[in-house]
C-alpha positions in Angstrom: 179.2 143.8 239.3 179.8 140.2 239.9 183.3 138.6 239.7 182.8 137.4 236.7 181.9 141.5 235.3 185.2 142.7 237.6 187.5 140.3 236.1 186.4 140.8 232.4 186.3 144.6 233.3 189.9 144.0 234.8 191.0 142.4 231.5 189.7 145.4 229.5 191.5 147.9 231.2 194.7 146.3 231.3 194.6 146.5 227.7 193.5 149.9 227.7 196.6 150.9 229.8 199.5 149.8 227.1 197.4 151.7 224.0 197.5 154.5 226.2 200.6 154.9 226.9 201.8 154.3 223.6 199.7 156.9 222.3 201.1 159.7 224.8 197.1 159.5 225.8 196.7 162.3 229.2 195.5 160.2 232.3 192.3 161.6 232.6 189.2 159.9 233.4 187.8 161.3 229.8 190.6 159.4 228.2 190.2 156.4 230.2 186.8 155.8 229.5 187.5 156.8 226.0 190.2 153.5 225.6 188.5 151.2 228.0 185.2 151.7 225.8 187.8 151.4 222.5 189.2 148.0 224.2 186.0 146.8 225.1 184.3 147.0 221.4 181.1 148.0 222.3 181.0 151.0 220.0 181.6 150.0 216.5 181.6 153.1 215.0 184.4 154.4 217.8 186.5 151.6 217.6 186.7 152.2 213.1 187.3 155.9 213.5 189.7 155.8 216.3 191.5 153.0 214.6 191.4 155.3 211.2 193.6 158.1 213.1 196.0 155.8 214.3 196.3 154.4 210.6 196.7 158.4 209.3 198.9 160.0 212.3 200.7 156.9 213.7 199.0 157.5 216.9 196.0 159.3 218.7 196.6 162.9 219.4 195.4 164.1 222.2 192.6 166.7 219.9 191.7 163.4 218.5 191.0 162.2 222.4 188.8 165.0 223.2 186.4 164.9 219.7 186.2 161.1 220.4 185.3 161.5 223.7 182.3 164.1 223.0 181.4 162.3 219.9 180.9 158.7 221.5 181.5 158.8 225.4 179.3 161.8 226.7 176.6 160.4 224.8 176.0 157.9 227.7 173.1 158.3 230.0 174.3 159.5 233.6 173.4 155.8 235.1 176.2 154.0 232.6 179.0 157.1 233.3 178.4 156.0 236.8 178.7 153.0 236.8 182.2 153.6 234.6 183.5 155.6 237.6 182.8 152.9 239.7 184.1 149.9 237.5 187.1 152.2 237.0 187.9 152.4 241.2 187.7 148.9 241.6 189.9 148.2 238.3 192.4 150.4 239.5 192.9 149.0 242.9 193.3 145.6 241.0 195.8 146.5 238.5 197.9 148.8 241.0 198.5 145.4 242.5 199.4 143.7 239.8 201.6 146.5 238.5 203.4 146.2 242.0 204.0 142.2 241.9 205.3 142.8 238.5 207.6 145.4 239.3 208.8 142.8 242.5 209.4 139.7 240.1 211.6 142.4 237.4 213.5 144.0 240.2 214.5 140.3 241.3 215.2 138.9 238.1 217.2 141.8 237.6 219.2 140.7 240.8 219.6 136.9 239.3 221.1 138.4 236.6 223.7 140.4 238.7 224.1 136.7 240.6 225.0 135.0 237.3 227.6 137.5 236.2 229.3 137.5 239.8 229.6 133.5 239.6 230.7 133.9 236.0 233.7 135.1 238.0 234.3 131.7 239.9 234.3 129.4 237.2 238.1 127.2 236.9 239.7 128.2 234.7 241.9 124.6 233.9 238.3 122.9 233.2 237.9 124.7 229.8 239.9 125.7 226.9 239.8 129.9 227.6 238.5 130.6 224.1 235.5 128.4 224.6 235.2 130.0 227.7 235.6 133.2 226.2 233.1 133.0 223.8 230.6 131.3 226.5 231.2 134.4 228.4 230.2 137.0 225.0 227.1 134.9 224.5 226.0 135.3 228.0 226.6 139.0 228.3 224.9 139.3 224.8 221.7 138.1 226.2 221.7 138.7 229.5 222.4 142.8 228.3 219.1 142.3 225.8 217.5 140.4 229.0 218.5 143.3 231.0 218.0 146.2 228.9 214.4 144.5 228.2 213.3 144.5 231.8 214.4 147.8 232.4 212.4 148.6 229.5 209.4 147.2 231.5 210.5 148.1 234.7 210.2 151.6 233.9 207.1 151.3 231.4 205.4 149.8 234.9 206.8 152.9 237.1 205.3 155.2 234.5 201.9 153.1 234.2 202.1 153.1 238.1 202.2 156.5 238.7 199.9 156.7 236.2 197.3 154.8 237.4 197.7 156.6 241.1 197.4 160.1 239.2 194.1 158.7 237.9 192.7 157.4 241.4 193.3 161.0 242.2 192.0 162.6 239.3 188.5 160.3 240.2 188.4 161.7 243.8 188.5 164.8 242.3 186.0 164.6 240.0 183.3 163.2 242.1 184.0 165.7 244.7 183.6 168.7 242.1 180.5 166.9 240.6 179.0 167.2 244.5 180.2 169.7 246.3 180.2 173.9 245.7 183.7 175.4 245.5 183.5 178.1 247.5 181.2 177.2 250.5 182.8 173.7 250.6 178.9 172.2 250.8 176.8 170.1 248.9 175.9 171.4 245.4 172.8 172.0 243.6 172.8 169.4 241.6 173.4 167.0 245.0 170.5 168.4 246.6 168.3 167.7 244.0 169.5 163.7 244.0 169.2 163.7 247.7 165.7 165.1 248.0 164.6 162.9 245.2 165.6 159.9 247.3 163.8 160.8 250.7 160.9 161.8 248.7 160.9 158.3 246.2 161.4 156.5 249.7 158.6 153.7 250.4 159.7 154.0 254.0 157.5 156.4 256.4 159.8 159.8 256.4 159.2 163.0 258.5 161.8 165.1 255.9 161.3 168.7 256.8 163.0 171.1 254.3 164.5 174.9 255.7 165.0 177.2 252.7 167.8 180.5 253.3 168.8 183.5 251.7 171.4 186.1 253.2 169.4 189.2 253.5 170.8 192.4 251.4 173.2 190.3 249.9 173.2 192.6 246.7 174.1 195.5 248.7 176.8 193.7 250.4 178.2 193.5 247.5 177.9 196.5 246.4 179.0 198.5 249.1 182.1 195.9 250.3 182.7 194.1 246.7 182.6 190.5 245.7 185.4 189.1 247.5 184.1 190.2 250.9 180.9 188.9 249.2 181.9 185.6 249.1 183.4 185.8 252.1 180.3 185.9 253.8 179.1 182.7 251.6 181.8 181.2 253.4 181.3 182.1 257.0 177.7 181.4 256.4 178.3 177.8 255.2 180.9 177.2 258.2 178.2 177.8 260.5 175.9 175.8 259.2 177.7 172.6 259.1 178.7 173.3 262.1 175.0 173.3 263.3 174.7 170.3 261.2 174.0 166.9 263.1 173.6 163.2 262.6 171.2 162.9 259.3 170.9 166.7 258.4 172.7 168.2 255.5 173.3 171.6 254.5 173.5 172.7 250.6 174.5 176.0 248.9 171.5 175.9 246.8 172.6 178.8 244.4 173.7 182.3 244.8 173.4 183.7 248.3 170.6 180.9 248.9 170.8 178.0 251.1 169.1 174.6 252.1 169.0 172.0 254.8 167.6 168.3 254.4 166.4 167.2 258.0 165.2 163.8 257.3 163.3 162.1 260.5 162.3 165.4 262.0 159.0 167.0 262.7 158.0 171.0 261.7 158.3 171.7 265.1 161.9 170.6 265.4 162.7 172.0 262.0 161.3 175.3 262.5 163.6 175.1 266.1 166.3 174.2 264.7 166.1 177.2 261.8 166.0 179.4 264.8 169.1 178.6 266.1 170.9 178.8 263.2 169.4 182.5 262.6 170.5 183.8 265.9 174.4 181.3 265.3 174.5 183.5 261.4 173.1 187.1 263.6 176.7 186.5 265.5 179.1 186.4 261.9 181.5 189.0 262.2 183.1 189.6 258.6 186.3 191.5 258.1 186.1 193.6 255.1 190.3 193.5 253.8 189.3 196.9 252.1 189.3 199.1 255.1 189.7 196.4 257.7 186.5 197.1 259.4 184.8 194.3 260.9 181.2 194.0 258.8 178.5 192.5 261.7 174.3 192.6 261.2 174.2 190.0 258.9 171.3 187.9 258.7 169.3 185.7 256.6 165.3 185.1 256.5 163.9 180.9 256.6 161.3 179.3 255.4 160.5 176.1 257.0 158.7 173.0 255.3 157.5 169.5 255.4 157.3 166.7 253.1 153.5 164.6 252.3 153.1 161.7 250.9 150.9 163.6 248.2 153.9 166.2 247.5 156.9 165.9 245.5 160.1 167.5 245.7 159.4 170.1 243.7 155.8 171.1 245.4 158.2 170.6 248.8 160.6 173.2 247.6 157.7 175.9 246.7 156.3 175.4 249.9 159.7 176.5 251.7 160.8 179.0 248.7 156.9 180.5 249.9 157.1 180.7 253.6 161.0 182.1 253.2 159.7 185.0 250.9 156.9 185.5 253.6 160.0 186.0 255.7 161.1 188.6 253.5 157.8 190.7 253.2 157.8 190.3 256.8 161.0 192.3 257.4 163.8 189.4 256.9 165.9 187.8 259.2 163.2 185.3 260.7 162.0 181.8 260.5 158.7 181.3 258.9 157.2 177.7 258.5 153.8 176.8 256.8 151.9 176.4 259.8 152.9 179.4 261.3 
């Protein structure tokens, strides 16, 4: 996005914010995307329907916002949505600075009005007729009150907008975080794993990429015996060990259920297998307290499958290679590491 695009987008969002306030629209990323698109006039059907809703109801109700968003915005490609979110993050910073300056100006203007009122009390009554002075003062007071009321209202509106934009920034962070991370383990989620793996595999640079898949042994039995809350605690404990073990470019993911993945760029199969063995031994030492009985449960383990990416492979075939080694480890007695060369 070049400077002209940013400036144009900033003007679009500046126009959208007052409309959102006027229509009492909640400050969510979805609503900002909707009204941004409306102002940008990139979807005429959206504009026609939104104009009709406002004409019929006087404003756009939350239910209308949701329906319009589902109809016109969610159909965008993922790249369009990602670009919009990136633009909003840049624009929010710019608008927040602009509003901060505007607030400073209005406060200064209100202070000047107070100063002018104070100056009126110092006028020499001998040089002007009392009636004329009274009329002048009344006129100044009347106009000043209107200006003061106007600026006070604008000041409050800008404070509201500033608060909403600050909320939007936090919401954008939260949405971005939810899109990338698994809420239980705190690790990157499956969607992020797929994107990262695809990026690595499509890189034109020579890359020694290794993949480790691991699965908690006897996890269903742990859930059945100790309960799902205990099972969640085991997942969190293992995720913590994976995060602690990862260094440099190594990255851990919750692949799904009781299964995890580790991407190890610039790492040979031999080193990846050694790393997996170190993680396996670390997991063996985990002790999780059963809240039902107060008992410390040990003997937690996981099985590992390791594979290395070759130029002829696709992301799917690499996953399949590691998966086959994982199930080979399971069939061989669990709590062990199997690599494709073993």
